[in-house]
C-alpha positions as CSV (number, residue, x, y, z in Angstrom):
1,M,-49.2,-173.1,136.2
2,R,-51.6,-170.1,136.5
3,E,-53.6,-169.2,139.6
4,T,-56.4,-167.5,137.6
5,M,-59.2,-169.2,135.8
6,D,-59.7,-168.7,132.1
7,A,-63.2,-167.3,131.6
8,W,-63.4,-167.6,127.8
9,P,-64.9,-171.1,127.7
10,Y,-67.7,-169.9,130.0
11,V,-68.3,-166.7,127.9
12,I,-68.5,-168.7,124.7
13,A,-70.9,-171.2,126.3
14,A,-73.1,-168.4,127.5
15,Y,-73.2,-166.8,124.1
16,A,-74.0,-170.2,122.5
17,I,-76.8,-170.8,124.9
18,G,-78.2,-167.3,124.4
19,V,-78.1,-167.5,120.6
20,G,-79.5,-171.0,120.6
21,G,-82.3,-170.1,122.9
22,T,-83.2,-167.0,120.8
23,S,-83.1,-169.0,117.6
24,A,-85.4,-171.6,119.2
25,M,-87.9,-169.0,120.3
26,I,-87.9,-167.4,116.9
27,A,-88.6,-170.7,115.2
28,W,-91.3,-171.5,117.7
29,A,-93.0,-168.1,117.2
30,L,-92.9,-168.5,113.4
31,M,-94.4,-172.0,113.5
32,T,-97.1,-170.8,115.9
33,M,-97.9,-167.8,113.7
34,R,-98.2,-169.8,110.6
35,R,-100.5,-172.3,112.3
36,A,-102.7,-169.5,113.5
37,E,-102.8,-167.9,110.1
38,S,-103.8,-171.2,108.5
39,R,-106.6,-171.7,111.1
40,R,-107.8,-168.1,110.4
41,D,-107.9,-168.8,106.7
42,A,-109.8,-172.1,107.2
43,A,-112.3,-170.2,109.4
44,R,-112.8,-167.6,106.7
45,K,-113.5,-170.3,104.0
46,R,-116.4,-171.7,106.0
């Protein structure tokens, strides 16, 4: 038995959370940008 704690599961979890959060923010920003562009185009057609 070892006295030290293996840190790799925590490191992998931190990277997974970081990459997942970044991906979610990018997806949210793209959806918001497309929605704003469609509203702008609709306002120009009036």
